[in-house]
mmCIF file of the N, C-alpha and C atoms, coordinates in Angstrom:
data_MODEL
# 
_entry.id   MODEL 
# 
loop_
_atom_site.group_PDB 
_atom_site.id 
_atom_site.type_symbol 
_atom_site.label_atom_id 
_atom_site.label_alt_id 
_atom_site.label_comp_id 
_atom_site.label_asym_id 
_atom_site.label_entity_id 
_atom_site.label_seq_id 
_atom_site.pdbx_PDB_ins_code 
_atom_site.Cartn_x 
_atom_site.Cartn_y 
_atom_site.Cartn_z 
_atom_site.occupancy 
_atom_site.B_iso_or_equiv 
_atom_site.pdbx_formal_charge 
_atom_site.auth_seq_id 
_atom_site.auth_comp_id 
_atom_site.auth_asym_id 
_atom_site.auth_atom_id 
_atom_site.pdbx_PDB_model_num 
ATOM 1   N N  . MET A 1 1  ? 28.681 2.165   97.859  1.00 0.00 ? 1  MET A N  1 
ATOM 2   C CA . MET A 1 1  ? 28.696 3.737   98.312  1.00 0.00 ? 1  MET A CA 1 
ATOM 3   C C  . MET A 1 1  ? 28.452 4.184   99.782  1.00 0.00 ? 1  MET A C  1 
ATOM 4   N N  . MET A 1 2  ? 27.638 3.637   100.303 1.00 0.00 ? 2  MET A N  1 
ATOM 5   C CA . MET A 1 2  ? 28.048 3.986   102.020 1.00 0.00 ? 2  MET A CA 1 
ATOM 6   C C  . MET A 1 2  ? 29.009 3.740   102.647 1.00 0.00 ? 2  MET A C  1 
ATOM 7   N N  . GLU A 1 3  ? 29.358 2.573   102.527 1.00 0.00 ? 3  GLU A N  1 
ATOM 8   C CA . GLU A 1 3  ? 30.614 2.656   102.705 1.00 0.00 ? 3  GLU A CA 1 
ATOM 9   C C  . GLU A 1 3  ? 32.060 3.617   102.192 1.00 0.00 ? 3  GLU A C  1 
ATOM 10  N N  . THR A 1 4  ? 31.811 3.678   101.207 1.00 0.00 ? 4  THR A N  1 
ATOM 11  C CA . THR A 1 4  ? 32.596 4.779   100.944 1.00 0.00 ? 4  THR A CA 1 
ATOM 12  C C  . THR A 1 4  ? 32.485 6.587   101.170 1.00 0.00 ? 4  THR A C  1 
ATOM 13  N N  . VAL A 1 5  ? 31.284 6.394   101.685 1.00 0.00 ? 5  VAL A N  1 
ATOM 14  C CA . VAL A 1 5  ? 31.036 8.077   102.283 1.00 0.00 ? 5  VAL A CA 1 
ATOM 15  C C  . VAL A 1 5  ? 31.812 7.697   103.792 1.00 0.00 ? 5  VAL A C  1 
ATOM 16  N N  . ILE A 1 6  ? 31.362 6.749   104.361 1.00 0.00 ? 6  ILE A N  1 
ATOM 17  C CA . ILE A 1 6  ? 31.422 6.501   105.737 1.00 0.00 ? 6  ILE A CA 1 
ATOM 18  C C  . ILE A 1 6  ? 32.751 6.758   106.064 1.00 0.00 ? 6  ILE A C  1 
ATOM 19  N N  . THR A 1 7  ? 33.470 5.760   104.896 1.00 0.00 ? 7  THR A N  1 
ATOM 20  C CA . THR A 1 7  ? 35.236 5.838   105.051 1.00 0.00 ? 7  THR A CA 1 
ATOM 21  C C  . THR A 1 7  ? 35.883 7.032   105.305 1.00 0.00 ? 7  THR A C  1 
ATOM 22  N N  . ASN A 1 8  ? 35.073 7.919   104.153 1.00 0.00 ? 8  ASN A N  1 
ATOM 23  C CA . ASN A 1 8  ? 36.219 9.203   103.708 1.00 0.00 ? 8  ASN A CA 1 
ATOM 24  C C  . ASN A 1 8  ? 35.470 10.491  104.876 1.00 0.00 ? 8  ASN A C  1 
ATOM 25  N N  . ILE A 1 9  ? 34.406 9.803   105.888 1.00 0.00 ? 9  ILE A N  1 
ATOM 26  C CA . ILE A 1 9  ? 34.103 10.917  107.069 1.00 0.00 ? 9  ILE A CA 1 
ATOM 27  C C  . ILE A 1 9  ? 34.697 10.306  108.204 1.00 0.00 ? 9  ILE A C  1 
ATOM 28  N N  . ILE A 1 10 ? 35.348 9.438   108.326 1.00 0.00 ? 10 ILE A N  1 
ATOM 29  C CA . ILE A 1 10 ? 36.321 8.436   109.490 1.00 0.00 ? 10 ILE A CA 1 
ATOM 30  C C  . ILE A 1 10 ? 37.441 9.379   108.999 1.00 0.00 ? 10 ILE A C  1 
ATOM 31  N N  . LEU A 1 11 ? 37.903 8.867   108.036 1.00 0.00 ? 11 LEU A N  1 
ATOM 32  C CA . LEU A 1 11 ? 39.155 9.761   107.518 1.00 0.00 ? 11 LEU A CA 1 
ATOM 33  C C  . LEU A 1 11 ? 39.462 10.929  107.869 1.00 0.00 ? 11 LEU A C  1 
ATOM 34  N N  . GLN A 1 12 ? 38.481 11.698  107.549 1.00 0.00 ? 12 GLN A N  1 
ATOM 35  C CA . GLN A 1 12 ? 38.324 13.067  107.818 1.00 0.00 ? 12 GLN A CA 1 
ATOM 36  C C  . GLN A 1 12 ? 38.349 13.830  109.480 1.00 0.00 ? 12 GLN A C  1 
ATOM 37  N N  . MET A 1 13 ? 37.358 12.741  110.325 1.00 0.00 ? 13 MET A N  1 
ATOM 38  C CA . MET A 1 13 ? 37.620 12.666  111.565 1.00 0.00 ? 13 MET A CA 1 
ATOM 39  C C  . MET A 1 13 ? 38.857 12.731  111.762 1.00 0.00 ? 13 MET A C  1 
ATOM 40  N N  . LYS A 1 14 ? 39.686 11.456  111.688 1.00 0.00 ? 14 LYS A N  1 
ATOM 41  C CA . LYS A 1 14 ? 40.968 10.993  111.655 1.00 0.00 ? 14 LYS A CA 1 
ATOM 42  C C  . LYS A 1 14 ? 41.678 11.959  111.403 1.00 0.00 ? 14 LYS A C  1 
ATOM 43  N N  . GLU A 1 15 ? 42.084 12.665  110.372 1.00 0.00 ? 15 GLU A N  1 
ATOM 44  C CA . GLU A 1 15 ? 43.014 13.980  110.370 1.00 0.00 ? 15 GLU A CA 1 
ATOM 45  C C  . GLU A 1 15 ? 42.582 15.058  111.205 1.00 0.00 ? 15 GLU A C  1 
ATOM 46  N N  . ALA A 1 16 ? 41.275 15.287  111.561 1.00 0.00 ? 16 ALA A N  1 
ATOM 47  C CA . ALA A 1 16 ? 41.088 16.552  112.403 1.00 0.00 ? 16 ALA A CA 1 
ATOM 48  C C  . ALA A 1 16 ? 41.304 16.190  113.901 1.00 0.00 ? 16 ALA A C  1 
ATOM 49  N N  . GLY A 1 17 ? 41.858 14.600  114.142 1.00 0.00 ? 17 GLY A N  1 
ATOM 50  C CA . GLY A 1 17 ? 42.094 14.335  115.550 1.00 0.00 ? 17 GLY A CA 1 
ATOM 51  C C  . GLY A 1 17 ? 40.860 14.409  116.438 1.00 0.00 ? 17 GLY A C  1 
ATOM 52  N N  . LEU A 1 18 ? 39.578 14.087  115.722 1.00 0.00 ? 18 LEU A N  1 
ATOM 53  C CA . LEU A 1 18 ? 38.517 13.308  116.814 1.00 0.00 ? 18 LEU A CA 1 
ATOM 54  C C  . LEU A 1 18 ? 38.415 11.893  116.983 1.00 0.00 ? 18 LEU A C  1 
ATOM 55  N N  . VAL A 1 19 ? 38.727 10.958  115.918 1.00 0.00 ? 19 VAL A N  1 
ATOM 56  C CA . VAL A 1 19 ? 38.648 9.890   116.276 1.00 0.00 ? 19 VAL A CA 1 
ATOM 57  C C  . VAL A 1 19 ? 40.360 9.399   116.756 1.00 0.00 ? 19 VAL A C  1 
ATOM 58  N N  . ASP A 1 20 ? 40.797 8.053   117.044 1.00 0.00 ? 20 ASP A N  1 
ATOM 59  C CA . ASP A 1 20 ? 41.409 7.033   117.627 1.00 0.00 ? 20 ASP A CA 1 
ATOM 60  C C  . ASP A 1 20 ? 41.888 6.397   116.854 1.00 0.00 ? 20 ASP A C  1 
ATOM 61  N N  . GLU A 1 21 ? 42.422 5.694   116.487 1.00 0.00 ? 21 GLU A N  1 
ATOM 62  C CA . GLU A 1 21 ? 42.718 4.771   115.074 1.00 0.00 ? 21 GLU A CA 1 
ATOM 63  C C  . GLU A 1 21 ? 42.207 3.434   116.339 1.00 0.00 ? 21 GLU A C  1 
ATOM 64  N N  . ASP A 1 22 ? 41.874 2.825   117.444 1.00 0.00 ? 22 ASP A N  1 
ATOM 65  C CA . ASP A 1 22 ? 41.432 1.830   118.361 1.00 0.00 ? 22 ASP A CA 1 
ATOM 66  C C  . ASP A 1 22 ? 40.066 1.799   118.230 1.00 0.00 ? 22 ASP A C  1 
ATOM 67  N N  . ASP A 1 23 ? 39.289 3.240   117.705 1.00 0.00 ? 23 ASP A N  1 
ATOM 68  C CA . ASP A 1 23 ? 38.053 3.612   117.908 1.00 0.00 ? 23 ASP A CA 1 
ATOM 69  C C  . ASP A 1 23 ? 37.385 3.687   116.247 1.00 0.00 ? 23 ASP A C  1 
ATOM 70  N N  . VAL A 1 24 ? 38.283 3.271   115.520 1.00 0.00 ? 24 VAL A N  1 
ATOM 71  C CA . VAL A 1 24 ? 37.887 3.500   114.130 1.00 0.00 ? 24 VAL A CA 1 
ATOM 72  C C  . VAL A 1 24 ? 36.670 2.474   113.689 1.00 0.00 ? 24 VAL A C  1 
ATOM 73  N N  . GLU A 1 25 ? 36.242 1.526   114.482 1.00 0.00 ? 25 GLU A N  1 
ATOM 74  C CA . GLU A 1 25 ? 35.433 0.383   114.036 1.00 0.00 ? 25 GLU A CA 1 
ATOM 75  C C  . GLU A 1 25 ? 34.151 0.553   114.884 1.00 0.00 ? 25 GLU A C  1 
ATOM 76  N N  . VAL A 1 26 ? 34.462 1.043   115.899 1.00 0.00 ? 26 VAL A N  1 
ATOM 77  C CA . VAL A 1 26 ? 33.074 1.644   116.795 1.00 0.00 ? 26 VAL A CA 1 
ATOM 78  C C  . VAL A 1 26 ? 32.300 2.966   115.639 1.00 0.00 ? 26 VAL A C  1 
ATOM 79  N N  . TYR A 1 27 ? 33.113 3.885   115.383 1.00 0.00 ? 27 TYR A N  1 
ATOM 80  C CA . TYR A 1 27 ? 32.632 4.869   114.481 1.00 0.00 ? 27 TYR A CA 1 
ATOM 81  C C  . TYR A 1 27 ? 32.253 4.568   113.776 1.00 0.00 ? 27 TYR A C  1 
ATOM 82  N N  . GLN A 1 28 ? 32.701 3.538   112.701 1.00 0.00 ? 28 GLN A N  1 
ATOM 83  C CA . GLN A 1 28 ? 32.363 3.156   111.624 1.00 0.00 ? 28 GLN A CA 1 
ATOM 84  C C  . GLN A 1 28 ? 30.919 2.401   111.703 1.00 0.00 ? 28 GLN A C  1 
ATOM 85  N N  . PHE A 1 29 ? 31.075 1.428   112.501 1.00 0.00 ? 29 PHE A N  1 
ATOM 86  C CA . PHE A 1 29 ? 29.355 1.241   113.087 1.00 0.00 ? 29 PHE A CA 1 
ATOM 87  C C  . PHE A 1 29 ? 28.306 2.245   113.323 1.00 0.00 ? 29 PHE A C  1 
ATOM 88  N N  . GLY A 1 30 ? 28.647 3.059   113.933 1.00 0.00 ? 30 GLY A N  1 
ATOM 89  C CA . GLY A 1 30 ? 28.043 4.096   114.361 1.00 0.00 ? 30 GLY A CA 1 
ATOM 90  C C  . GLY A 1 30 ? 27.561 5.036   112.811 1.00 0.00 ? 30 GLY A C  1 
ATOM 91  N N  . LEU A 1 31 ? 28.224 5.336   112.512 1.00 0.00 ? 31 LEU A N  1 
ATOM 92  C CA . LEU A 1 31 ? 27.990 6.058   111.222 1.00 0.00 ? 31 LEU A CA 1 
ATOM 93  C C  . LEU A 1 31 ? 27.067 5.408   110.294 1.00 0.00 ? 31 LEU A C  1 
ATOM 94  N N  . GLU A 1 32 ? 27.114 3.897   110.268 1.00 0.00 ? 32 GLU A N  1 
ATOM 95  C CA . GLU A 1 32 ? 26.471 2.913   109.046 1.00 0.00 ? 32 GLU A CA 1 
ATOM 96  C C  . GLU A 1 32 ? 24.931 2.805   110.061 1.00 0.00 ? 32 GLU A C  1 
ATOM 97  N N  . TYR A 1 33 ? 24.767 2.571   110.808 1.00 0.00 ? 33 TYR A N  1 
ATOM 98  C CA . TYR A 1 33 ? 23.317 2.662   111.733 1.00 0.00 ? 33 TYR A CA 1 
ATOM 99  C C  . TYR A 1 33 ? 22.817 4.027   112.189 1.00 0.00 ? 33 TYR A C  1 
ATOM 100 N N  . LEU A 1 34 ? 23.425 5.051   111.692 1.00 0.00 ? 34 LEU A N  1 
ATOM 101 C CA . LEU A 1 34 ? 23.005 6.200   111.637 1.00 0.00 ? 34 LEU A CA 1 
ATOM 102 C C  . LEU A 1 34 ? 22.459 6.570   110.240 1.00 0.00 ? 34 LEU A C  1 
ATOM 103 N N  . PHE A 1 35 ? 23.326 6.502   109.361 1.00 0.00 ? 35 PHE A N  1 
ATOM 104 C CA . PHE A 1 35 ? 22.614 6.488   108.183 1.00 0.00 ? 35 PHE A CA 1 
ATOM 105 C C  . PHE A 1 35 ? 21.429 5.554   107.433 1.00 0.00 ? 35 PHE A C  1 
ATOM 106 N N  . LEU A 1 36 ? 21.683 4.662   108.075 1.00 0.00 ? 36 LEU A N  1 
ATOM 107 C CA . LEU A 1 36 ? 20.623 3.256   107.744 1.00 0.00 ? 36 LEU A CA 1 
ATOM 108 C C  . LEU A 1 36 ? 19.874 3.832   108.311 1.00 0.00 ? 36 LEU A C  1 
ATOM 109 N N  . LYS A 1 37 ? 19.072 4.412   109.618 1.00 0.00 ? 37 LYS A N  1 
ATOM 110 C CA . LYS A 1 37 ? 17.774 4.781   110.459 1.00 0.00 ? 37 LYS A CA 1 
ATOM 111 C C  . LYS A 1 37 ? 17.569 6.072   109.894 1.00 0.00 ? 37 LYS A C  1 
ATOM 112 N N  . VAL A 1 38 ? 18.379 7.369   109.146 1.00 0.00 ? 38 VAL A N  1 
ATOM 113 C CA . VAL A 1 38 ? 18.179 8.622   108.183 1.00 0.00 ? 38 VAL A CA 1 
ATOM 114 C C  . VAL A 1 38 ? 17.240 8.000   107.122 1.00 0.00 ? 38 VAL A C  1 
ATOM 115 N N  . ILE A 1 39 ? 18.139 6.907   106.195 1.00 0.00 ? 39 ILE A N  1 
ATOM 116 C CA . ILE A 1 39 ? 17.502 6.953   105.570 1.00 0.00 ? 39 ILE A CA 1 
ATOM 117 C C  . ILE A 1 39 ? 15.723 6.330   105.174 1.00 0.00 ? 39 ILE A C  1 
ATOM 118 N N  . HIS A 1 40 ? 15.734 5.071   106.716 1.00 0.00 ? 40 HIS A N  1 
ATOM 119 C CA . HIS A 1 40 ? 14.468 4.276   106.996 1.00 0.00 ? 40 HIS A CA 1 
ATOM 120 C C  . HIS A 1 40 ? 12.976 5.413   107.138 1.00 0.00 ? 40 HIS A C  1 
ATOM 121 N N  . TYR A 1 41 ? 13.859 6.252   107.766 1.00 0.00 ? 41 TYR A N  1 
ATOM 122 C CA . TYR A 1 41 ? 13.022 7.656   108.500 1.00 0.00 ? 41 TYR A CA 1 
ATOM 123 C C  . TYR A 1 41 ? 12.589 8.462   106.959 1.00 0.00 ? 41 TYR A C  1 
ATOM 124 N N  . LEU A 1 42 ? 13.550 9.022   106.131 1.00 0.00 ? 42 LEU A N  1 
ATOM 125 C CA . LEU A 1 42 ? 13.291 9.281   105.133 1.00 0.00 ? 42 LEU A CA 1 
ATOM 126 C C  . LEU A 1 42 ? 12.348 8.432   104.097 1.00 0.00 ? 42 LEU A C  1 
ATOM 127 N N  . SER A 1 43 ? 12.151 7.439   104.402 1.00 0.00 ? 43 SER A N  1 
ATOM 128 C CA . SER A 1 43 ? 11.507 6.446   103.456 1.00 0.00 ? 43 SER A CA 1 
ATOM 129 C C  . SER A 1 43 ? 10.026 6.523   103.682 1.00 0.00 ? 43 SER A C  1 
ATOM 130 N N  . TYR A 1 44 ? 10.053 6.853   105.177 1.00 0.00 ? 44 TYR A N  1 
ATOM 131 C CA . TYR A 1 44 ? 8.350  6.913   105.983 1.00 0.00 ? 44 TYR A CA 1 
ATOM 132 C C  . TYR A 1 44 ? 7.850  8.484   104.983 1.00 0.00 ? 44 TYR A C  1 
ATOM 133 N N  . LEU A 1 45 ? 8.795  8.964   105.321 1.00 0.00 ? 45 LEU A N  1 
ATOM 134 C CA . LEU A 1 45 ? 8.194  10.455  104.898 1.00 0.00 ? 45 LEU A CA 1 
ATOM 135 C C  . LEU A 1 45 ? 8.009  10.645  103.044 1.00 0.00 ? 45 LEU A C  1 
ATOM 136 N N  . LEU A 1 46 ? 8.709  9.794   102.484 1.00 0.00 ? 46 LEU A N  1 
ATOM 137 C CA . LEU A 1 46 ? 8.567  9.822   101.277 1.00 0.00 ? 46 LEU A CA 1 
ATOM 138 C C  . LEU A 1 46 ? 7.201  9.167   100.648 1.00 0.00 ? 46 LEU A C  1 
ATOM 139 N N  . ILE A 1 47 ? 6.890  8.063   100.904 1.00 0.00 ? 47 ILE A N  1 
ATOM 140 C CA . ILE A 1 47 ? 5.961  7.277   101.162 1.00 0.00 ? 47 ILE A CA 1 
ATOM 141 C C  . ILE A 1 47 ? 4.790  7.985   101.288 1.00 0.00 ? 47 ILE A C  1 
ATOM 142 N N  . GLY A 1 48 ? 4.593  8.144   102.364 1.00 0.00 ? 48 GLY A N  1 
ATOM 143 C CA . GLY A 1 48 ? 3.988  9.587   102.770 1.00 0.00 ? 48 GLY A CA 1 
ATOM 144 C C  . GLY A 1 48 ? 3.514  10.748  101.458 1.00 0.00 ? 48 GLY A C  1 
ATOM 145 N N  . TYR A 1 49 ? 4.701  11.410  100.993 1.00 0.00 ? 49 TYR A N  1 
ATOM 146 C CA . TYR A 1 49 ? 4.400  12.224  100.587 1.00 0.00 ? 49 TYR A CA 1 
ATOM 147 C C  . TYR A 1 49 ? 3.489  11.692  99.153  1.00 0.00 ? 49 TYR A C  1 
ATOM 148 N N  . VAL A 1 50 ? 4.442  10.796  98.301  1.00 0.00 ? 50 VAL A N  1 
ATOM 149 C CA . VAL A 1 50 ? 3.775  10.045  97.241  1.00 0.00 ? 50 VAL A CA 1 
ATOM 150 C C  . VAL A 1 50 ? 2.442  9.206   97.482  1.00 0.00 ? 50 VAL A C  1 
ATOM 151 N N  . LEU A 1 51 ? 1.870  8.845   98.577  1.00 0.00 ? 51 LEU A N  1 
ATOM 152 C CA . LEU A 1 51 ? 0.227  8.599   98.170  1.00 0.00 ? 51 LEU A CA 1 
ATOM 153 C C  . LEU A 1 51 ? -0.833 9.738   98.874  1.00 0.00 ? 51 LEU A C  1 
ATOM 154 N N  . HIS A 1 52 ? 0.182  10.941  99.269  1.00 0.00 ? 52 HIS A N  1 
ATOM 155 C CA . HIS A 1 52 ? -0.551 12.263  100.378 1.00 0.00 ? 52 HIS A CA 1 
ATOM 156 C C  . HIS A 1 52 ? -0.854 11.612  101.295 1.00 0.00 ? 52 HIS A C  1 
ATOM 157 N N  . MET A 1 53 ? -0.666 11.083  101.696 1.00 0.00 ? 53 MET A N  1 
ATOM 158 C CA . MET A 1 53 ? -0.833 10.955  103.647 1.00 0.00 ? 53 MET A CA 1 
ATOM 159 C C  . MET A 1 53 ? 0.310  10.857  104.696 1.00 0.00 ? 53 MET A C  1 
ATOM 160 N N  . ILE A 1 54 ? 0.606  11.923  104.349 1.00 0.00 ? 54 ILE A N  1 
ATOM 161 C CA . ILE A 1 54 ? 1.809  12.218  105.457 1.00 0.00 ? 54 ILE A CA 1 
ATOM 162 C C  . ILE A 1 54 ? 1.061  12.349  106.660 1.00 0.00 ? 54 ILE A C  1 
ATOM 163 N N  . ILE A 1 55 ? 0.201  12.872  107.078 1.00 0.00 ? 55 ILE A N  1 
ATOM 164 C CA . ILE A 1 55 ? -0.223 12.536  108.375 1.00 0.00 ? 55 ILE A CA 1 
ATOM 165 C C  . ILE A 1 55 ? -0.255 11.159  109.031 1.00 0.00 ? 55 ILE A C  1 
ATOM 166 N N  . PRO A 1 56 ? -1.051 10.318  108.034 1.00 0.00 ? 56 PRO A N  1 
ATOM 167 C CA . PRO A 1 56 ? -0.988 9.468   108.859 1.00 0.00 ? 56 PRO A CA 1 
ATOM 168 C C  . PRO A 1 56 ? -0.200 8.635   108.634 1.00 0.00 ? 56 PRO A C  1 
ATOM 169 N N  . MET A 1 57 ? 0.899  8.315   107.634 1.00 0.00 ? 57 MET A N  1 
ATOM 170 C CA . MET A 1 57 ? 2.052  7.959   108.019 1.00 0.00 ? 57 MET A CA 1 
ATOM 171 C C  . MET A 1 57 ? 2.887  8.038   109.193 1.00 0.00 ? 57 MET A C  1 
ATOM 172 N N  . MET A 1 58 ? 3.431  9.229   109.256 1.00 0.00 ? 58 MET A N  1 
ATOM 173 C CA . MET A 1 58 ? 3.755  10.064  110.416 1.00 0.00 ? 58 MET A CA 1 
ATOM 174 C C  . MET A 1 58 ? 3.188  8.742   112.110 1.00 0.00 ? 58 MET A C  1 
ATOM 175 N N  . ILE A 1 59 ? 1.525  9.266   112.123 1.00 0.00 ? 59 ILE A N  1 
ATOM 176 C CA . ILE A 1 59 ? 1.331  8.384   113.338 1.00 0.00 ? 59 ILE A CA 1 
ATOM 177 C C  . ILE A 1 59 ? 1.997  7.188   113.006 1.00 0.00 ? 59 ILE A C  1 
ATOM 178 N N  . ASN A 1 60 ? 1.366  6.629   111.932 1.00 0.00 ? 60 ASN A N  1 
ATOM 179 C CA . ASN A 1 60 ? 2.048  4.995   111.808 1.00 0.00 ? 60 ASN A CA 1 
ATOM 180 C C  . ASN A 1 60 ? 3.280  4.576   112.179 1.00 0.00 ? 60 ASN A C  1 
ATOM 181 N N  . ALA A 1 61 ? 4.158  5.349   111.928 1.00 0.00 ? 61 ALA A N  1 
ATOM 182 C CA . ALA A 1 61 ? 5.608  5.966   112.336 1.00 0.00 ? 61 ALA A CA 1 
ATOM 183 C C  . ALA A 1 61 ? 5.488  5.903   113.442 1.00 0.00 ? 61 ALA A C  1 
ATOM 184 N N  . ILE A 1 62 ? 4.820  6.579   114.652 1.00 0.00 ? 62 ILE A N  1 
ATOM 185 C CA . ILE A 1 62 ? 5.406  6.645   115.776 1.00 0.00 ? 62 ILE A CA 1 
ATOM 186 C C  . ILE A 1 62 ? 4.874  5.767   116.772 1.00 0.00 ? 62 ILE A C  1 
ATOM 187 N N  . VAL A 1 63 ? 3.741  5.207   116.377 1.00 0.00 ? 63 VAL A N  1 
ATOM 188 C CA . VAL A 1 63 ? 2.842  3.805   116.929 1.00 0.00 ? 63 VAL A CA 1 
ATOM 189 C C  . VAL A 1 63 ? 3.952  2.841   116.391 1.00 0.00 ? 63 VAL A C  1 
ATOM 190 N N  . PHE A 1 64 ? 4.564  2.358   115.647 1.00 0.00 ? 64 PHE A N  1 
ATOM 191 C CA . PHE A 1 64 ? 5.600  1.189   114.638 1.00 0.00 ? 64 PHE A CA 1 
ATOM 192 C C  . PHE A 1 64 ? 6.425  0.860   115.050 1.00 0.00 ? 64 PHE A C  1 
ATOM 193 N N  . ILE A 1 65 ? 7.356  2.335   114.744 1.00 0.00 ? 65 ILE A N  1 
ATOM 194 C CA . ILE A 1 65 ? 8.940  2.061   114.683 1.00 0.00 ? 65 ILE A CA 1 
ATOM 195 C C  . ILE A 1 65 ? 9.345  1.758   116.484 1.00 0.00 ? 65 ILE A C  1 
ATOM 196 N N  . PRO A 1 66 ? 8.688  2.322   117.568 1.00 0.00 ? 66 PRO A N  1 
ATOM 197 C CA . PRO A 1 66 ? 9.005  1.602   118.701 1.00 0.00 ? 66 PRO A CA 1 
ATOM 198 C C  . PRO A 1 66 ? 8.276  0.063   118.812 1.00 0.00 ? 66 PRO A C  1 
ATOM 199 N N  . LEU A 1 67 ? 7.164  -0.139  118.634 1.00 0.00 ? 67 LEU A N  1 
ATOM 200 C CA . LEU A 1 67 ? 7.039  -1.405  118.912 1.00 0.00 ? 67 LEU A CA 1 
ATOM 201 C C  . LEU A 1 67 ? 8.018  -2.580  118.098 1.00 0.00 ? 67 LEU A C  1 
ATOM 202 N N  . ARG A 1 68 ? 7.864  -2.410  116.740 1.00 0.00 ? 68 ARG A N  1 
ATOM 203 C CA . ARG A 1 68 ? 9.210  -3.261  115.667 1.00 0.00 ? 68 ARG A CA 1 
ATOM 204 C C  . ARG A 1 68 ? 10.643 -3.111  116.714 1.00 0.00 ? 68 ARG A C  1 
ATOM 205 N N  . SER A 1 69 ? 11.128 -1.839  117.259 1.00 0.00 ? 69 SER A N  1 
ATOM 206 C CA . SER A 1 69 ? 12.168 -1.932  118.165 1.00 0.00 ? 69 SER A CA 1 
ATOM 207 C C  . SER A 1 69 ? 12.490 -2.853  119.463 1.00 0.00 ? 69 SER A C  1 
ATOM 208 N N  . LYS A 1 70 ? 11.239 -3.085  119.897 1.00 0.00 ? 70 LYS A N  1 
ATOM 209 C CA . LYS A 1 70 ? 10.677 -3.713  120.836 1.00 0.00 ? 70 LYS A CA 1 
ATOM 210 C C  . LYS A 1 70 ? 10.625 -5.532  120.482 1.00 0.00 ? 70 LYS A C  1 
ATOM 211 N N  . SER A 1 71 ? 9.785  -5.547  119.496 1.00 0.00 ? 71 SER A N  1 
ATOM 212 C CA . SER A 1 71 ? 9.596  -6.826  119.661 1.00 0.00 ? 71 SER A CA 1 
ATOM 213 C C  . SER A 1 71 ? 10.732 -7.601  118.750 1.00 0.00 ? 71 SER A C  1 
ATOM 214 N N  . GLY A 1 72 ? 11.358 -7.463  118.286 1.00 0.00 ? 72 GLY A N  1 
ATOM 215 C CA . GLY A 1 72 ? 12.480 -8.243  118.039 1.00 0.00 ? 72 GLY A CA 1 
ATOM 216 C C  . GLY A 1 72 ? 12.220 -8.449  116.418 1.00 0.00 ? 72 GLY A C  1 
ATOM 217 N N  . GLY A 1 73 ? 11.725 -9.867  116.021 1.00 0.00 ? 73 GLY A N  1 
ATOM 218 C CA . GLY A 1 73 ? 11.641 -9.866  114.874 1.00 0.00 ? 73 GLY A CA 1 
ATOM 219 C C  . GLY A 1 73 ? 12.711 -10.701 113.619 1.00 0.00 ? 73 GLY A C  1 
ATOM 220 N N  . TYR A 1 74 ? 11.923 -10.735 112.287 1.00 0.00 ? 74 TYR A N  1 
ATOM 221 C CA . TYR A 1 74 ? 13.245 -11.848 111.654 1.00 0.00 ? 74 TYR A CA 1 
ATOM 222 C C  . TYR A 1 74 ? 14.403 -10.694 111.794 1.00 0.00 ? 74 TYR A C  1 
ATOM 223 N N  . HIS A 1 75 ? 15.539 -11.906 111.435 1.00 0.00 ? 75 HIS A N  1 
ATOM 224 C CA . HIS A 1 75 ? 16.822 -11.516 111.079 1.00 0.00 ? 75 HIS A CA 1 
ATOM 225 C C  . HIS A 1 75 ? 17.156 -11.736 109.777 1.00 0.00 ? 75 HIS A C  1 
ATOM 226 N N  . ALA A 1 76 ? 17.744 -10.821 108.308 1.00 0.00 ? 76 ALA A N  1 
ATOM 227 C CA . ALA A 1 76 ? 18.076 -11.310 107.662 1.00 0.00 ? 76 ALA A CA 1 
ATOM 228 C C  . ALA A 1 76 ? 19.685 -11.421 107.683 1.00 0.00 ? 76 ALA A C  1 
ATOM 229 N N  . LYS A 1 77 ? 20.480 -12.264 106.578 1.00 0.00 ? 77 LYS A N  1 
ATOM 230 C CA . LYS A 1 77 ? 21.727 -12.638 106.394 1.00 0.00 ? 77 LYS A CA 1 
ATOM 231 C C  . LYS A 1 77 ? 21.944 -11.402 106.039 1.00 0.00 ? 77 LYS A C  1 
ATOM 232 N N  . THR A 1 78 ? 21.763 -10.466 104.955 1.00 0.00 ? 78 THR A N  1 
ATOM 233 C CA . THR A 1 78 ? 22.572 -9.332  104.837 1.00 0.00 ? 78 THR A CA 1 
ATOM 234 C C  . THR A 1 78 ? 21.066 -8.530  104.878 1.00 0.00 ? 78 THR A C  1 
ATOM 235 N N  . ARG A 1 79 ? 21.917 -6.892  104.964 1.00 0.00 ? 79 ARG A N  1 
ATOM 236 C CA . ARG A 1 79 ? 20.912 -5.768  105.320 1.00 0.00 ? 79 ARG A CA 1 
ATOM 237 C C  . ARG A 1 79 ? 19.682 -5.316  104.251 1.00 0.00 ? 79 ARG A C  1 
ATOM 238 N N  . TRP A 1 80 ? 20.079 -5.677  102.904 1.00 0.00 ? 80 TRP A N  1 
ATOM 239 C CA . TRP A 1 80 ? 19.080 -5.634  101.994 1.00 0.00 ? 80 TRP A CA 1 
ATOM 240 C C  . TRP A 1 80 ? 18.239 -6.576  101.724 1.00 0.00 ? 80 TRP A C  1 
# 
């Protein structure tokens, strides 16, 4: 589903003249990365809301998201 949405966005950007054919893969990667980050941050907020702990969850995210990005970690074969 996400690939379909990204493909449609790229096609619209190409029709509008915003993307060259040579740069399509770069834009696809960037949009995919952006969508995954948005889903990640929204999941933090959703979990905080469900547990009635939005402020502690936001503090947790502020501390651990930069730590996680700098520390490396486990690399799975697939995104899911």
